[in-house]
N, C-alpha and C positions, 0 to 999 in steps of 0.2 A: 592705874600703872601696873599692877599685878595682872589685871585681866589682859591688858595688852601683851604682856610677855607670854601669858599662857597661850593666847591666840597665835602669837608668833611661832611658838614651839609646834602647835598643831599643824600650821601651814607647812613648816619645814619638814615635819614628820611625813605629811601626805605627799609633799613633793618628792621626798626620798623614796617612799614606797612606789610612787608612779615611775620613778627612774628604774627602780629594781624590776618592776613589772615590764617595762619597755625593754630592758636589757634581756629579760628572761624570754620574751617574744622573739627578740632578734636572734638569740641563741638557738631557739627551736627551729626558726627558718634556716639558719645556717647549717643546722644539723640535717635537715631534710635536703638541702642542696648538696651537702657533702655525701649523704646516702645515695642521691641520684648520680653524682659524679662517680662514686665508687662502683655503683652498679653498672654504669655504662662502661666504666674502664675494665670491670671483670668480664662484661660481655664481649668487648673487643678482644681482650686476652684469650677468652675461650674460642672466639671465631678464628683468630690468628692460629692458635693451636690445632684446632680441628682441621683447618684448611690444609694442613701438612699431611693429614691421615685420610681425608675424604677427597676422591678425585673430582675433577670438573665434569663437563659434559661428556658422556660416554662416547667413544668412537667405535663402539661394537654394537651390532644389531642383537637385540634380545633373542634368545633361543626360542621363545615362544611366538615369535612373529612368523606368520606363514600366510601363504595364499593358496587357493584351490581353483583349478580351471573347471567352473561349473558347466560350461557349454562352449561350443564354438560352431562356426560355419564359414564356408569358403565361397567367394564369388568375385570373378573378374580381377584375379591377382591380389584379392584382399582377404584377410582372415579376421573375422569378428570373434572376439573372445570375451566371455563373461567371467569375470574374476570375483572371487568371494574371499574376503578376509576371514580366515579360521583361526587367527591367533588372538592374542590378548592385548596387542598394542596397534595403534594406527600405523598404516603402512602408506608412504608418500608416493611410491612408484615402483617401477620394475623395469628390468632389461629383458627383452624378448630375443631368443635365439632359435634358429631352424636348422634342421638337417634334411637335405633333399635325397641323400642316397645312403644305403645301408653301410654302416661302419665308417661313413664319411665325417667330415668335420662340421661343427656347429658354426653357423654364420649369424651375426648379430643384425638384427632389423633395425633400421634407422627411421626416425621421424624427422624429415629434414636432414640436418647435418648431425643430430644428436642421437645416441642409442638409449637415452633416458626417457622413459615415459611416466608422466606425472598423473596422479589421480586428481580430479578437480579441474577447474577452469585455469587456475595458475598454480605454478609449482608448489607454493607454500600456503595455499588457501585452506585446504582441510585434510587431505589424505583420505585414506579409506579406513573408516572405523571398524572395530570388530563386528563381525556378522553382516557387515554391509557388502553390497555387490555393485560392480560398475562394468559396463560394456565398453570395450576398447576396440577400435578399428585400426588394423596395421596392414601396410602393403608389403607384399613380397614379390613385386614385379621383377626384380633382376633374376629371380630364380624360377626354375621349371615347376617345382612342386614342393610340398612340405610333407615329409615322412614323419618327422618328430618335432615337437614344439617344447622349448624349455623357457621357463619363466623364473627369474631370480628377482625377489622383492628387495627394496631398500627403504631405509628410514633416513632421517636427516640428522647430521651431526653438527659440529661447530661450523658457523657461518653457513649454515643450510646446505652443506655439502652432502651428497648421497653417501650412505654407508651401506654397502651390500650385505645381505644376510646369507647365511649358509644353507638356508632351507630352500633348495632349488627344486622346481617341479618339472618333471619330464613326462610328456604324454605322447603316445603314438597318435597320429593324425590320419584320418581316412578321407579319401575323395577330396584332396586339396590340390588340384592341378592349376598351373598357371600358364601363360603363353610365352614366358621368358625361356631362354636357352641356358643350359649349364655346361660347364667344362670341367673335365677331369684329366689329370696327367698320370699315366700309369708308368712308373719308373722301374728302377732295379728290383724292388720287391715283387713286382708283378711280372718280371721276365722269367719264365720257366725253363726256356732252353734257347740257345742259338748255336749255329754250326756254319762252318765254311766247307764247301765241297769243291772239287777239281775235276773239270771235264778234260780228260787226257787226249782228246782228239778234236780239238777246237781250232778253227782258223788255220787250217792247213797243217794240223799236227801240233800246234802249240797248246800249252795248258791255259785253261780259262777258269776263273773262280766265280762262284755264285754263293749267295748266303741265304739263311733261313732263320727266322726268329718266331718265337711263340709267346704271347702275352695272355695273362689272366685278365679277362674282361668281365668278371662277375659283378664289379662294382657299378656297371651300368644298370640303372633301375628297370625293372620289368615293365614292358609297355612303353618304353621310350622310343622316340623317333631319332635315328642317327643323322644329324646335320652334317657332320664332317669328321674325317679321321686323318691323322698326319702323324707319321713316324719320324722322329728327329734323331740323327746319329752325329757323333762328334768325329770329325776327320782327324786322325792322327798321322796319317801319311799319304802323300800324293807323289807317285813315282812317275816321272817323265823321262823316257829314255833318250840317249844320244843317238839321233838318227844318222849320224855320221857313220857309226860302227855297226848299226842294225838296221840298215834300210830294207825294205820300206817299213816305216813305222808310223804310229799315230800317237797323238796325246789324248789324255782323257777329256771328255766332254761331260755335260750334265744330263744327258739322257738315261733313262732308267726304265726297265720293264719289270713289272710286278704281277704276282699271282696270289690268289687265295688258296690255301690248302685245307681241305675239310677232314683233318685228321688231328684229333685232340690227344692222342695217346703217344706220340713219338717222343723220344728223348734224345739226349746228346750222344748216346751209344748207338744210334740208328746206323744201319749198314748201307752201303751204296745201292744194293738191290731193293732194300725196304724204302729207301729215299726215291728210287726210280719207279716204285709202285704207287707212289702217291699221285693222285689226280689234280692237275693244275687247272684252276677255275678263275674266272673274272680276270682274264689277261688284260692289263692296261699299260700303255706307255706313258710315263710321267716324266717330271723334270726335278733333279736336285737343286735345291735352293742355293747351294754353294759347292764349289770343288776346290776350295782353298784350304790349305793345312791349318789346323788349330782353329777351325770355325765349326759351328753347328750347321748341318745340312739336313733340310726337311723335305719330305715328299708325300704326296697325296696318296691315301689308301682308302678313300671314303667307299668306293664301290665294293672293295674286298671286305671292309669292315661291315657294311650293311648286309652283305650276304651271309657272313659268319653269325652276325647277330640275328638275322631272320631264321637261321638254322638252330637257333637256340644253343649255340656253342658257348661253353664257359671259357674255352681257350681259343684265341685267334691266332692262326698261322700265316705268315707271309713269307714268300720266297721272292727274291729280287736279284737281277743280273744287269750288266751293262750290255745293251742290245748289240754293240760293236763286238763284244766278247761274249756271245750267247752261250753261256755254260749250261750244257744239257747233260744231266747225270746219266751214267751207264752203270750197269751191274758191276763192271771191272773198274770203276773210278774210285777216287779217294774221297773220304769224309773225315773231317776232323772237328773235335769239340773245341770249346773256348780255351782250354788249357794249353793248346798249341798255336792257334792262330786267332787273330782278331777277325771280325766280319770284313769280307773283302769282295770287291767287284773288279772286273778287267782281267788282264793277263796275270797268270800265276807263276811267273818266273821274275827274277830280279831285273832282268833287262827289258821286261815288257811294261807297258803303262797300266797302272792300277791305282786304286784308292783303298785305303784301309781305315776302318772305323773302330772306335772303342766298342767293346762288347760288354756283357752283363757282369763280368768279373773284374773290369778295370777299376782302378782305385778311385776314379772320378769320371765325371761326364759320361755317364752310362746312357744307353738308349732309352727313349721314352715314347710312348703312344699318347698323343693329345686327342681327346674325343670331345666333340660338342654334340649335345642332344637336348631334345626337348621332351 
């Protein structure tokens, strides 16, 4: 009986110890779980806190991202460029611009409809790694030549959008001629002088008006071929007389007579005798594109411009009159600068037919010379 009681106590004691050990094990596991949960929570809290201080993907190109034009060659309206990554970051592409005339604008070259040129087979495949080189072939078919080449690299920002870098390379290009034609418009800043003169003994004693204008054409690149030249004037007045009171009379038509003047030194203070001493060259009869008020009227000056350019003139001078009112300057005639009269052709009295054009000092719609060359 005593032995059984003692054995019972031992069994109870062992069971109690096992229960305590089991609870202690569970407590350790719960502690580890709590530690993991606390660590994760702290990590999340730190992440949320740091997110407010650390920006996301940068939308700026690194300062040390740069390209170099290692070599180039031109053929058949294409330019082959060898580009080298001289920076510390991969560059994914670039935008190329060219200038075809001195002090002219830069024009972006397109590949298809895009101005963005990517390195690698696809836009996001690799980019150009530091110290790597890649040859790129670009077409400049719309343009006559390349005088300067500009390359601006870019990296990729959010959603793989190009982010332009500030490190732009500009290089002078030699012997890069194309077959395309170029066009320039020389406006108010290129007009050096314009005058109106009056022939006092024209058409049976009436006064006739003629005009002369000088443009700076130095922007045409050396060695170019002039394809066409056109002067455009804005008509501010068309005078049609009442033939009932002043018979016989005529109305203005669109015929025009033009000359090239090989004199680069004349100014708006020129006298009638000095104007009379100028030699008239390349006489041509042309037509005004319009004789309506408040419209642009253009006429062809290709022959005159070609002769001026072939004479290596920096300044191109053109004289023009209405053949029906052929104003011929004499030493005793009148010359006025732009501060008194606009450019004018036809009769030089209020009752005579004439056309008045805006001149170089008009507040808008100034004359311009449009040149196409190759």
